[in-house]
C-alpha positions, 0 to 999 in steps of 0.5 A: 141184396147188394152186399151179397152180390158184392161179396161174390164179385171177383174185384171186391176184396171185402164187404162189411155189413151186419146182415151178412153171415160173414160179418164178425158181429152178425150173430150179435146183431141177430140177438140185438136187432129186430128181424132184418133190421141191419141198417142201410150202411155197408162198406166194401173194398176193391182189388187194385188199391186206391186207383181202382177205388177212385175208378169205382167212385168216378163211375157211380151213376146213382150218387153224388160225390160228397163228404160223409154227411150223416143225413146223406142216403148214399155217400161214396168216399175213399179212405186214406191209405 
């Protein structure tokens, strides 16, 4: 899974995905959801701040640069801060 790869990457500071054992609500998700039905959305942060995040988004090759649209299957975005 991409989330496990990201979690081990040295330039990734955090990963949020219900399917990861490290997620705060993983045990609750196991109780409430069907097996392996954690959804397809994940979030992660990169080391190096906003400029490093911008570099990651600019180098993505499989996604369009769109605002967060609910029906969009892959929508990278930078959060303020």
